[in-house]
Each structure stands twice: as C-alpha cells, then as structure tokens.
C-alpha atoms as one frame of an Amber mdcrd trajectory, in Angstrom:
protein
 -60.276-128.507-129.437 -58.334-125.382-131.321 -55.532-125.257-129.107 -55.127
-128.881-129.705 -55.397-128.475-133.605 -52.946-125.232-133.661 -50.558-127.396
-131.454 -50.615-130.393-133.725 -50.163-128.093-137.120 -46.995-126.927-135.187
 -47.703-123.853-133.676 -46.068-123.020-130.356 -46.548-120.611-127.711 -43.233
-118.876-128.428 -44.575-118.143-131.967 -47.946-116.616-130.635 -45.741-114.407
-128.157 -43.714-113.404-130.865 -46.632-112.230-133.138 -48.023-110.457-130.491
 -45.020-108.792-129.615 -44.423-107.985-133.465 -47.893-106.874-134.094 -47.354
-104.374-131.298 -44.024-103.077-133.304 -45.861-103.138-136.337 -48.978-101.018
-134.935 -46.307 -98.254-133.617 -44.591 -98.386-137.092 -48.077 -98.063-139.033
 -49.281 -95.211-136.903 -45.955 -93.147-137.400 -45.523 -94.187-141.050 -49.337
 -93.019-141.337 -48.731 -89.601-139.529 -46.102 -88.809-142.008 -48.213 -89.781
-145.098 -51.507 -87.990-143.751 -49.386 -84.900-142.693 -51.682 -81.841-142.669
 -54.479 -84.369-143.897 -56.670 -86.779-141.952 -54.931 -87.777-138.788 -57.913
 -89.819-137.783 -57.171 -92.472-140.643 -53.778 -92.620-139.356 -55.009 -93.041
-135.935 -57.285 -96.131-136.806 -54.462 -97.902-138.649 -52.400 -98.023-135.658
 -55.396 -99.483-133.629 -56.467-101.896-136.000 -53.159-103.607-136.116 -52.844
-103.003-132.280 -55.945-104.958-131.788 -53.994-108.099-132.913 -51.750-108.505
-129.935 -54.266-109.368-127.425 -55.701-112.368-129.666 -51.819-113.538-130.453
 -50.762-113.141-126.556 -53.977-115.198-125.303 -53.305-117.672-127.993 -49.641
-117.816-126.556 -51.030-118.340-123.188 -53.475-121.381-124.064 -50.555-122.850
-125.968 -48.428-122.549-122.947 -51.011-124.222-120.933 -51.638-126.885-123.221
 -47.566-127.499-123.451 -46.967-127.519-119.834 -49.805-129.930-119.263 -48.794
-132.365-121.384 -51.434-131.935-124.241 -54.425-132.174-121.959 -56.261-128.785
-121.192 -57.675-129.833-117.597
C-alpha cells in the first residue's frame, strides 16, 4: 500500500537508489567535517553525526528494492 502510494506520487526506484547512495556520501562528508570542527574536542559527537546520517541508506535502498519490484511486476505486489 505504501509502495503503491509512493509510486503514484511519482517516486521511482531510481530516485530511492540515488537517495541511498547520496546518504552514504553525505554520511562520510558529515563525519569528516565533524572531525575537523570537533578537532581536539568531543570525537564521539562527530562519530554520531556520521552514523545518524548513514542509517538513512538502508531505508532508501530498501524502498528502492520494493519500488523496483512493484515496477517490474506492472504495479502488482504479488
């Protein structure tokens, strides 16, 4: 039901895959950026930012797989 609604809203599997890959890159950039800002301070906080953003990737990639399955089966989820 959610996948059907996302598809009707124009969300395609390619967009979800791109968001997953982008979130991995953003997690790395966030982590490296936080390391520079937190230099000599609280490194645990820098690690948490990278991990927080990195946790988005599996969600986007899973949505991409579900949307791909929906698209491949002509809008049927069976």
